[in-house]
C-alpha positions as CSV (number, residue, x, y, z in Angstrom):
1,M,133.3,30.3,-93.4
2,F,136.3,30.9,-92.0
3,D,139.1,28.4,-91.1
4,I,139.6,27.8,-87.3
5,V,143.8,28.6,-86.7
6,R,143.9,27.9,-82.9
7,A,141.0,26.5,-80.0
8,E,141.7,26.7,-76.6
9,K,140.3,25.3,-73.3
10,R,138.4,28.0,-71.1
11,V,136.5,27.7,-67.7
12,N,133.2,27.5,-69.4
13,G,134.0,26.4,-72.8
14,V,136.7,27.0,-75.9
15,E,138.3,30.0,-77.3
16,V,138.3,29.5,-80.9
17,T,140.7,32.1,-83.1
18,Y,140.1,32.3,-86.4
19,R,141.4,34.5,-89.5
20,K,138.9,37.3,-91.0
21,D,140.0,39.9,-93.8
22,G,143.9,39.4,-92.6
23,E,143.3,39.3,-88.7
24,L,142.7,37.0,-86.0
25,R,139.5,37.0,-84.5
26,L,138.0,35.2,-81.1
27,R,134.8,33.5,-80.5
28,D,133.9,31.9,-77.3
29,F,131.6,28.5,-77.2
30,A,130.3,27.0,-74.4
31,L,130.4,23.3,-74.4
32,D,127.1,22.5,-74.4
33,E,126.8,24.6,-77.8
34,L,129.5,22.9,-79.5
35,V,127.9,19.3,-78.5
36,A,124.6,20.7,-79.8
37,M,126.2,21.3,-83.6
38,G,127.6,18.2,-83.4
39,V,131.2,19.0,-82.7
40,N,133.1,16.9,-80.4
41,P,134.9,19.8,-78.1
42,L,137.9,17.5,-77.8
43,D,138.4,17.1,-81.3
44,L,137.9,20.5,-82.0
45,L,141.0,21.4,-79.4
46,A,143.0,18.3,-80.7
47,D,142.9,19.3,-84.6
48,P,141.2,22.7,-84.6
49,G,142.1,22.8,-88.6
50,A,139.5,20.1,-89.3
51,F,137.2,22.7,-88.8
52,V,135.7,25.9,-89.8
53,I,133.4,28.7,-88.2
54,D,130.8,30.9,-89.3
55,P,130.9,33.7,-87.1
56,E,127.4,35.7,-88.1
57,K,125.5,32.4,-87.3
58,H,127.7,31.5,-84.4
59,L,128.1,27.8,-85.7
60,V,131.4,25.6,-85.9
61,C,131.5,22.7,-88.4
62,E,133.8,20.2,-89.7
63,R,135.5,21.1,-92.8
64,F,134.7,18.1,-95.0
65,L,131.0,17.8,-94.4
């Protein structure tokens, strides 16, 4: 799991930026994907630091679950 450092609204979802091996990487998520994972997209946009990402599994979850 990697810390999310930024989340930005895009036309069809949310673009998530995370740091892996010292470099920033991007991953896009559709709004319905986030909702299916139990992630409120508005919460992710408001406080991206409260979430982590597993890019291998294409999964976002709250940091303290």
